[in-house]
N, C-alpha and C positions, 0 to 999 in steps of 0.2 A: 575387825572394826575399821571404820573409815573416816572418823573425824580427828585424825592425828594431825591433818593439816591446819585444824582450827585450834591446836594446842590442847586438845583434850585427851586424857589418857583413856586406855581401854575400860579400866574400872568405872571412871566417870561417865563414859559413854554408855556402858551398860545400865548404870543407875538412871541416867537421864532418859534413856529410852523407856525405861519402865515407868518413870514419873510423868512422861509426856502422855501416857495411855490413861492416867488417873487425873481427876479433877482437883480435888483437895484431899490431900492424904496425910493422915497422922503417921508418926514413926511406927506405930503398931501395925497399921494397915499396910504400910510400905514393906514392913518386915515380913508380913504374910505373903505378899505378892512376890518378894524377891528371894524368899527362903533363907533369911538370915535372922539373927536375934534382934530384939527391939532396940538394944543398946547400939549394936553395929548399924543398924538402919538408922538411928538418930545421928551417929557420928557422919555417915554417908550424906545424909540430907543437909547436915550443917555444911559439910565441905562443899556440896553443889551450890549452896547459897553463898558461901564465901567467893566461889568462882564465877558468880553471876549466872549460873545456870538454873536457879531456883530462887523462890522467895517464900516468905512464911508469915503467918499471922502472929499477933502478940498475945492471943488467948491461950488457954489451956484446955486440952492439949494443943500445941502448935500445929497448925495445918500447912502443908507445904505444897507448892504449885510449881510446875516447870516454867520457866521463862520462855516465852515463844521463841522458836528457833531462829526467825529472822532477826530478833533482837539479841539473842544469845550468841549465835553463831557467825552471822554474816559480817559483823564488824571485826571478829577475829580473823576471819578469812581474808578480808580486805587488808587488814594490817600485815598479815603474812605474805599476801600477794605483793603488797608494795615492798616489803623487805627483800622478797625474792628478785623483784625487778631492780632494786637498788644494787643488791648483790650481783646480778647479772650485768648490769652497767658497769660496776667496778671491775669485774672480771675482764670485760671487754676492753676497758681503758688499759688495764694492766697488760693484756695481751698485745695491744697496739704499742704501748710503751716497750714491751719486750722486743717486738719485731723490729721496732725503729732503733733500738740499741743494738740489735744484732746486725742490722743493716750498716749502721754507721761504723761499727767495729770492723766488719768484713765485707768488703765491696763484692767478694765472690758469692755472697748470699744473694746478691741482686742480679748480676750478669755472668753467665757462663759461655765462653767462646767455643763454638763447634766448627771444626775444619774437616772438610772433605765430604763428598757426596754420601758415602756409606754412613758415617757418623750422623750426618743430617737426617738421613732416611731412618736411622734406628731411633732417633730422638723424636721425630714426627710420628712414628708408630707407637712409641711409649707413651707420649702425652695423650694420644687419642684413646688408647687402652686404658688410661687412668682417669679420663674425663667422666664426669658425673652427670652434668647437666647440659652444657652447650659448647660446641666449637665454632669459632668464627674464622673465616678463610678468605683470603685474597688469592686468587688464581690468575697468574700472569701466563702469557704465551711462552712456550718452548720450557719443557720442565728442566729442572736442575737435579732434584734427587728422586722424584717419583714421576714416572710417565703418567699421562692421562689415562685413567682407568685402572691403575695398578694399586691404587690405595684401598685394599681390602680391610684396612683398619676402620676406615669409615662406615662401611657396611655392617661390620661387626658392632660399632657404637650405635649406628641407627637402630639395629635389631634389638638393642637393650634399652632404647628410649632416649638416647642422646640426640639433642637438637642440633642440626648443622645448618648455619647460615653461610652460604658461600657467594662471593662476588666474582664474576668472571669479566675480564676485560675483552673488548671486542676482538683483538688479534688472537685471542685463545682458540677461537672457533676455527682459525685457519688450519691448526694442527690436525693431522690425520686422525680420524675417529673421535675427535673432540666432541662433536655434537651428539653422537650416539652414546658417549660416556656420561654427558650431562644428562641426557634422557634417562639413563640407567640410574643415576643419582637421584633424580627428581622422583622417579617412581619408587625408589627406596625410601623417600621420606625427606630428602634434602630440600631446603628452601633456597632457591637460587635466584639471583638477579645479575643483570649485565650493565657494564658501564663502558664508556669509550676507552678509558685508560686507567690503569692502576699504578700508584707510584712506586710500589714494592711489593714483594711477596711476604705473606703474613699468615700465621696460624696462632690462635689464642684459645687456650683451654680453660673453660670455667671462670674466665676473667681473672685468673690467678697466675697464669704463666704463658709466656708468648715465645714464638721463634720468628726471628726476621733477620734479613741479611745485613752484614756489617759492611761489606763491600760487594759490588755487583758481579757475582761470579757467572761464568758462561754456562750455556746449557750442557747437559750431560754429554761426556765425550770430548769437551773442549779441554785445552791444556790448563785452563784457570779453574783451580779447585775453589768451590764456594765456601765462603766464611760466614757464619751466621752467629746470632747471640740468642741465647735462652734467658729471657727476661722475666724476672720474678716481680712479686708485689712492690710496686715503686711508682714514682711519678711518671717515668718513662713508659711503664706498662699502661698506666692510665691514658697517656697520651696516644698510644698505639690503639687502644679500644676506642677512644674518641674519634680518631682518624677513620677507623672501620665504620662506626655509626654514621659519620658525615657521608661518606661515600654510599653507604646502604641506603640512607634516606633519598638520595639522588638517583638511585639505580632503578632499572626497568625490571619488574618481576618476570621470571621465566616460568611457564606452565607447560605440562605436557599432556596432550589429549589421548584418546584411546588408539588413534592411529600412529602414535609416536611422533607426532608433531610438537616441536618446542615453540611456544609463543610468547611474546613479550608484552602481553597485556592481561588484564584481569577479566577481559570478556570472554564470551564462548565463542568457538569456531563454528564455521558452517554457514555459507551463503550459497543459496541454490544457483545464483548466476555464474559462480566460480568454479572451476575444476579443482579437484584435489591438488593438482600440481600447483595451481595459482594460490590456494589457501596456505599450503605448506611454504611456498616461496614468500608470501606476505608475512607469515609468522616468523621465518627467519630473519627477514628484513627488518621487522619492527624490533626484534631482539638484538639488532645491531651487527648481525652476522655479515661478513663481507661477500662480495660476489663470488669470489673463488671458493669460499666455504659453502656457499649455497650451492654452487654448481656441483661441488663434490658431493654434498649431501643428496641432492636430487638426481644425480647421475646425468647431469647436462653439461654442456659446454658453456664457458663464461658468456660467450657472445649470445647463446640461446637465453640465458638468464637476463642479461641486460635487455634483449628484446621483449621478454615476458614483462619485465618491470616497465618498459616504455608503454607497452600495451595496457597494462594496468593503470598506469597514470593517465592515459587518455580515457580510459573507462570510467575512472574516479573523477576526471576533471581536475587532475593535480598538476601543478607546474613543476613541483620539486618532489624528491623522494620523501622529504619531511612531511609535505602536504599529503602524500599517499599513505604514509604511516598513520597520520592523523585520521584520514578518512577511513581507512581500514578498521581502526579502533572504534571510530564513531559508528560505523554501519555494522559492526560485529562481524567482520569478515575473517577476523582471526580469533 
């Protein structure tokens, strides 16, 4: 039976279903249809009438008619739905009160201190393995716990449908192999953007837990061990998420085309007047990659890269690199 949500018992539903198929039925006619005695049928019909599921005439014999389902059932369902919504809201409020009480009683429920690169690396892997919906990430230059390209947990999470939004600062691309690692991540499903500078390292899982540094630890191999905080649901976590979103809004989207070029616009690549090298150089330049990193990525000297950029500026009629980047985007050169 299916009308339990409307407060109707199985027996009432069975009787109501039969009555719905009959126009005006006496107790005797209902008894014949339902296979019960006339006395039992009369009792059932009177019960349906008392529940508002049926009505009857005042004549003799009484004739019973089913109340239309939209009148008999829909108000019941709405009342139950409203009651369920109210119960859900009450449970949510109680849960918030419980969490707030726990946080106030035990600060350890809010922040856990992580010391050392190994411990930090383990926590980063664990929160990614537990992530269900989304990871937010600030990637700064020079790794502390995870070298660029070594975060296999990201690819595992992407494969099971977790969304990754990653912000890279400009200096990140100077690290050896960084551009190739970004390309691999974007091809796997990572949504990447670039900014000139990031204020700190940050990883946020499902907007429920974050890892960020407490003191600026040195890169891997330095004598200074990194010290980070595991931050749970709190005003601090909300502030960290807001910081991420603020930088995300101002960042340049990074895309990867079929040739393995990472670009910093939402346009398409390919201009017949430009060589493949020119287009790749422009894509990296628009993305904010430094001359040194561009040279490494293209297998050119820094001086050759600078000469190419000057030639492209002349070709585009641009007086500055910023103007060149704007022209490249406007003309669909990247």
